[in-house]
C-alpha positions as CSV (number, residue, x, y, z in Angstrom):
1,M,110.8,131.3,24.9
2,A,111.6,128.2,23.5
3,D,113.2,126.9,26.4
4,S,109.8,128.3,28.3
5,A,107.2,126.5,25.4
6,S,109.4,123.2,26.0
7,E,109.1,123.4,29.6
8,S,105.0,124.2,29.8
9,D,104.9,121.2,26.8
10,S,107.0,118.9,29.4
11,S,105.0,120.0,33.1
12,S,101.7,119.7,31.1
13,I,103.2,115.8,30.4
14,D,103.4,115.2,33.8
15,G,100.8,116.8,35.1
16,G,102.8,119.2,37.1
17,P,105.6,122.3,37.5
18,I,109.1,121.2,37.3
19,M,111.1,120.6,40.2
20,M,113.7,123.0,40.0
21,P,116.6,122.8,42.8
22,P,116.4,125.1,45.7
23,S,118.3,128.8,45.7
24,P,121.3,128.6,48.5
25,I,118.8,131.3,50.7
26,T,116.5,128.4,50.6
27,R,119.0,125.4,51.7
28,E,120.7,127.4,54.0
29,Q,117.5,128.1,55.7
30,L,116.3,124.7,56.1
31,Q,120.1,123.4,57.4
32,K,119.1,126.2,59.6
33,R,115.9,124.5,60.4
34,I,117.3,121.4,60.3
35,E,119.8,122.4,63.3
36,S,117.1,123.9,65.4
37,L,115.1,121.2,65.3
38,Q,118.2,118.5,65.9
39,Q,118.8,120.8,68.8
40,Q,115.3,120.8,70.2
41,N,115.6,117.2,70.2
42,R,118.6,116.7,72.2
43,V,116.9,119.4,75.1
44,L,113.3,117.5,74.8
45,K,116.4,113.8,74.8
46,V,117.8,115.8,78.1
47,E,114.2,116.9,79.5
48,L,113.0,113.3,78.9
49,D,115.9,111.8,80.7
50,T,115.0,113.9,83.6
51,Y,111.1,113.3,83.6
52,K,112.9,109.4,83.6
53,L,115.5,109.6,86.5
54,K,112.1,111.8,88.4
55,V,110.0,109.2,87.7
56,K,111.8,106.0,89.0
57,A,113.3,108.0,92.0
58,L,109.2,108.7,92.5
59,Q,108.9,105.0,92.1
60,E,111.5,103.9,94.6
61,E,110.4,106.7,97.0
62,N,106.6,105.6,96.3
63,R,108.0,102.1,97.3
64,N,109.8,102.7,100.7
65,L,106.9,104.2,101.7
66,R,104.5,101.6,101.0
67,Q,106.6,98.9,102.9
68,A,107.5,101.4,105.9
69,S,103.5,101.6,105.8
70,V,103.4,98.1,106.2
71,I,106.0,98.4,108.9
72,I,104.7,100.6,110.5
73,Q,100.9,98.7,110.3
74,A,102.5,95.4,111.6
75,K,104.3,97.0,114.7
76,A,100.8,99.2,115.5
77,E,99.0,95.9,115.0
78,Q,101.9,94.1,118.0
79,E,101.6,97.2,119.9
80,E,97.6,96.5,120.1
81,E,98.2,93.1,120.9
82,Y,100.4,93.3,123.6
83,I,98.3,96.2,125.4
84,S,95.2,94.3,125.0
85,N,97.1,91.0,126.8
86,T,98.6,93.1,129.3
87,L,94.5,94.2,130.5
88,L,93.5,91.0,129.6
89,K,96.4,90.4,132.3
90,K,95.4,93.0,135.0
91,I,91.6,92.3,134.3
92,Q,92.3,88.7,135.3
93,A,94.3,89.9,137.8
94,L,92.3,91.8,139.6
95,K,89.3,89.6,139.1
96,K,91.7,87.0,141.1
97,E,91.8,89.4,144.1
98,K,88.6,89.9,144.4
99,E,87.9,86.8,144.5
100,T,89.9,86.6,147.5
101,L,89.5,89.6,148.8
102,A,85.7,88.4,149.4
103,H,86.9,84.7,150.6
104,H,89.1,86.6,152.9
105,Y,85.9,88.3,154.2
106,E,83.6,85.7,153.9
107,Q,85.9,84.1,156.4
108,E,86.1,87.3,158.7
109,E,82.2,87.4,158.9
110,E,82.0,84.1,159.5
111,C,84.7,84.6,162.5
112,L,82.7,87.6,163.5
113,T,79.2,85.6,163.4
114,N,81.0,82.7,165.6
115,D,82.5,84.9,168.3
116,L,78.8,87.3,168.7
117,S,77.0,84.0,168.8
118,R,79.3,82.3,171.7
119,K,79.4,85.8,173.2
120,L,75.2,85.9,173.4
121,T,75.0,82.4,174.0
122,Q,77.6,83.1,176.9
123,L,75.8,86.2,177.8
124,R,72.9,84.2,177.9
125,Q,73.9,81.5,180.4
126,E,75.2,84.3,182.6
127,K,71.9,86.0,182.4
128,C,70.0,82.8,183.4
129,K,72.6,82.0,186.0
130,L,71.7,85.7,187.8
131,E,68.0,84.8,187.4
């Protein structure tokens, strides 16, 4: 009892109970808990590394897709320009052909008009001779 009295006297002096070393069962439990947490930490680190690799792969894929998108867009613009230029050339060729046909039509019309005028004049002259 004297020991417990001195312990309670000393605990009242420094304001708290005296710390006793943990029992072997508690120490063993703590050691297992530490090992469990360390194992969990290792698993989480492996998981983190896996996710980092996935992120890196996805970033690379994203970069490749963006680059492919830029290339596809550039090709589409080139193709649009090619089609536009081709159509413009066809339109110009058709306009030229239309002008040529109109010119030939006018020449043909003029020839027919001249021919008909000449024949009409000739018929009038023949009619005058017959009268």
